[in-house]
C-alpha positions in Angstrom: 19.7 26.5 39.1 16.6 26.8 41.1 15.7 30.2 39.3 16.2 28.5 35.9 13.6 25.8 36.8 11.4 28.5 38.1 11.7 30.6 34.9 11.1 27.4 32.9 7.9 26.5 34.8 6.5 30.0 34.1 7.3 29.9 30.6 5.6 26.4 30.0 2.6 27.8 31.8 2.3 30.9 29.6 2.7 28.7 26.7 0.0 26.4 27.9 -2.3 29.0 28.6 -1.7 31.4 25.6 -0.1 29.6 22.8 -1.6 26.2 22.8 -5.4 26.5 23.2 -5.8 23.1 21.4 -4.3 21.4 24.4 -6.8 23.1 26.6 -9.6 21.7 24.5 -8.1 18.2 24.6 -7.9 18.4 28.2 -11.4 19.5 28.6 -12.9 16.9 26.5 -10.6 14.3 28.2 -12.5 15.0 31.6 -15.7 14.9 29.8 -15.0 11.4 28.0 -13.9 10.1 31.5 -17.1 11.1 33.1 -19.1 9.7 30.5 -17.6 6.5 30.7 -18.1 6.4 34.3 -21.7 7.5 34.1 -24.2 4.9 35.1 -26.1 2.8 32.1 -29.3 4.5 30.7 -32.6 2.6 31.0 -32.6 -0.4 28.8 -36.2 -0.5 28.0 -35.7 1.5 25.0 -36.5 0.0 21.9 -33.4 -1.1 20.1 -33.3 -0.3 16.2 -33.8 -3.2 13.9 -31.3 -4.5 11.4 -33.6 -3.4 8.6 -34.1 0.1 9.8 -30.2 0.9 10.4 -30.7 4.2 8.3 -27.9 5.8 6.6 -25.1 3.8 8.4 -26.2 0.3 6.6 -23.6 -0.6 3.8 -25.7 -1.3 0.8 -24.9 -4.1 -1.4 -22.2 -4.1 -4.2 -22.9 -4.8 -7.7 -20.0 -6.5 -9.2 -18.6 -5.3 -12.6 -17.5 -7.8 -15.3 -13.9 -7.7 -14.0 -15.2 -8.5 -10.6 -17.1 -11.4 -12.0 -13.8 -12.7 -13.6 -11.8 -12.4 -10.3 -14.7 -14.2 -8.3 -14.6 -17.0 -11.0 -10.6 -17.2 -10.9 -10.4 -17.4 -7.1 -13.0 -20.3 -7.1 -15.5 -18.4 -5.2 -18.1 -19.2 -8.1 -17.9 -22.0 -10.7 -19.2 -19.6 -13.4 -20.0 -16.3 -13.9 -23.8 -16.9 -14.3 -23.6 -18.1 -10.9 -22.7 -14.6 -9.5 -25.5 -12.8 -8.0 -26.3 -9.4 -9.0 -26.1 -7.9 -5.7 -23.6 -9.2 -3.2 -21.5 -8.0 -0.1 -18.4 -5.9 -0.6 -16.3 -8.0 1.6 -16.7 -11.1 -0.7 -15.4 -9.2 -3.7 -12.7 -7.6 -1.6 -11.6 -11.0 -0.2 -11.3 -12.1 -3.8 -9.5 -9.0 -4.8 -7.0 -9.7 -2.1 -6.6 -13.2 -3.2 -5.8 -12.4 -6.5 -3.3 -9.5 -5.2 -1.5 -12.2 -3.0 -1.3 -14.8 -6.1 0.0 -12.1 -8.5 2.8 -11.1 -6.0 3.7 -14.5 -5.6 3.9 -14.8 -9.5 5.9 -11.7 -9.7 8.3 -12.9 -7.1 8.7 -16.2 -9.0 9.3 -14.3 -12.3 12.0 -12.2 -10.6 13.7 -15.4 -9.3 13.7 -16.9 -12.6 15.0 -13.7 -14.4 17.8 -13.7 -11.8 18.7 -17.3 -12.5 18.4 -16.7 -16.1 20.7 -13.6 -16.2 23.5 -15.6 -14.2 23.4 -18.4 -16.6 23.6 -16.1 -19.5 26.7 -14.3 -17.8 28.5 -17.4 -17.4 27.9 -18.3 -20.8 29.1 -14.8 -22.1 32.2 -15.1 -20.0 32.9 -18.6 -21.4 32.7 -16.8 -24.8 35.1 -14.1 -23.7 32.1 -11.5 -24.2 32.8 -9.1 -21.6 31.9 -5.6 -21.4 35.4 -4.6 -21.3 36.2 -6.7 -24.3 33.1 -5.4 -26.6 34.0 -1.8 -25.4 37.7 -2.1 -26.4 36.2 -3.7 -29.8 34.1 -0.8 -30.4 36.6 1.8 -29.8 39.1 0.1 -32.3 36.2 0.0 -34.8 35.7 3.5 -34.3 39.0 4.4 -34.6 39.7 2.5 -38.1 36.2 4.4 -39.4 37.7 7.9 -38.3 41.4 6.9 -39.9 39.5 5.8 -43.0 37.4 8.7 -43.2 40.4 11.0 -42.7 42.6 9.1 -45.4 40.0 9.2 -48.1 39.7 13.1 -48.8 
């Protein structure tokens, strides 16, 4: 049993060394990250970048299209489409879209429930009229048999 464990250890070391160089890279970066996190903070006298000159990482304003404007009015964010500024943050438009998505999902849930209740009611009325699928199928087959016998008798 000890020999099996030793062989397994040798195999895993060989695989770790030869077959999985990606694991060695992650081990090396893990130690670098660890050292970086434990390093002392740099000198805080360096000027911090202002919010105006944040460079390419600043999210530009979003220009809403007509559909976005309708959504913003529907959600009650603005009273009229004329009140909506030309450029606004994307978060405002995204929040309005999310609100419309939620409202539409509620509407779909309500319509599904109404449809199910309607189908149950119409099914019960059909049973009361004796219009089951079995009876309709039997009537259709009887009619088809009569038509086939009538077609055979005419020639």
